[in-house]
C-alpha angles and dihedrals in degrees: 000000000000135000136197119320122257112211090338095311121119109236127201122228092219140018116274118260092251090051092048093047092049090047093054094042089052091048092052091047093049093054093041092050092049092050093046091047094051093044097046094052090055094054126090113273091242095047116127088212089057090052091049093048090045091054092046090048092051095047091041092051092052089047091051090054091052092046091050091052090047090050091054093047092049090046094050095043099044130071115281122257115240111258118251115261095253134126116279094252090053090049090052090050090053090051093049092048092051092046090050091049090056095041094049091046090055091044089052090053092047094048091047091050092048091049091053094043093050096049144045089270095118091053090049091049090053091051094247091124124053094207129052110251118254104252100169093099093057115097090212090059090053090049090048091054094048090048090055089063093043091051093047089049091051091048090052090048089050093049091046091051092049092049092047092050091045091054094044101045109356127217097082097107090048089062093064103025109075094195093059115089 
């Protein structure tokens, strides 16, 4: 489905199905990872539930990084989506918010990887330790925790912007939800 051209480039009216699917999978993973992260840190270090959540969090984090890379590849290789009919300053704000969402997501992955690499986390994941390693003293773990709140704040800003635009002009949700006509 295409719309008018912009400077000779064919623009789509909505995101492609692969882009939409990757978007929603990433959204689900972000919220799932945040929940797992908050829950696992409140459990006893020797809890089997903590180990399970820790493993899910680690695999989910790696999966989110791969999904984010895939999202960018699909976005760069596919036809562009027509920009929303908003003032230029608003459009720039949308661009900055999206860029920050990607940057913070990658920073989260990097800080999570560094935390694991600089600790006994791999041994814990393999079941070679009975207790979760104490990570609180690692700077990368502190950064990881701060970035969770930054990312969740950006997600809320994104959702708020989408809802505001949907109420004002409509059609925004249809661009990313393939089942909406």
